[in-house]
N, C-alpha and C positions, 0 to 999 in steps of 0.2 A: 642440604640442598639450598641454595640461595633462592629468594623470592623471585628473581628474574627467571631462574631456570624453571621454577615450578610454574610460573606463568606461562612459559612458552612451550611446556610439554603438551603431548596430545591429550585432548579431552576425550576420554573413553575410547571407543573403537571407531568414532566418526571420522577421524583422520583431520579434524579441524583443531588448531590449536587454540589456547585460551586468548592469545593476542588476536587472532583472527575472529574470534567470537566478539571481542571487544570492538574491533574495527567494524564489524557488520552491524552490531547494535548501534554504534555511533552513527553509522550511515543511515539506519532506519530513523534514528532520532531526528536526524536532518530533514527527513521526508515527511515527517508527521507535523501537520500544522498546529495541533493542539500542544505539542511538546515544543516545537521550534520556537513559538512566540513566547515561551516562558523566560523569565530573566535568569534563572538558575540554571546553570550547566550540568548540575549533578541530579541525574534521574536514574533510578534503578533499572537493571536490565529487565526485571519482571515488569515494571511500569511501561517501559518502551514496547515490549511485546504485547502487554494487554492493550495498549493504546493502537498498536499496528493492527491487531485483530479488530478492534471497534472501528477503526478507520477503513478497513477492507469490507466490513459488513455495511457501513454507511455508503462506500462506493457501490456495492452490490445493489444497495436499495435505490441508489440514484439511477443506475444503470436500468434497473427494472422499471422505475417511474418513467424514464425518458423513452424506453421501448414501448410502454403502453401509451404513452401520449403520442408517440409517432405512429403506432398502429391505429389509434383513433383518428389521427389526422389524415393518414392514408385512406381510411375507410370512409371519412366524410368528404374527401376531395373527389373532384370529378376525375375522369381518367386521364386527361392531359396534365392536370396537376399532380397527380399521382406519379406519372411517368417522369415528370420533371424532378420530383423528390427523389424517386428511385435512382434516376440517372445521377443525381448530385451525390447520393450515398454511395454509388459504385465508384466515383472518383477517387 
């Protein structure tokens, strides 16, 4: 079997071809600031997946921190300021 055929065959029972996996990993790589800013285009799929997990964890921490700061801001604001902030968040 040619290497082209073996790359386009289905990966396991997931229904996603190897070419689709390569494309998805490449798209992930473009979304990750840590990898996107590197000079080398050659990064292993495992490294891209590790960086993706790390990036998602950091985004979760950032959301948690911002949520906490917003809660503190709302708690320390008078009712008019809190109403304005809530109104802005609902838009």
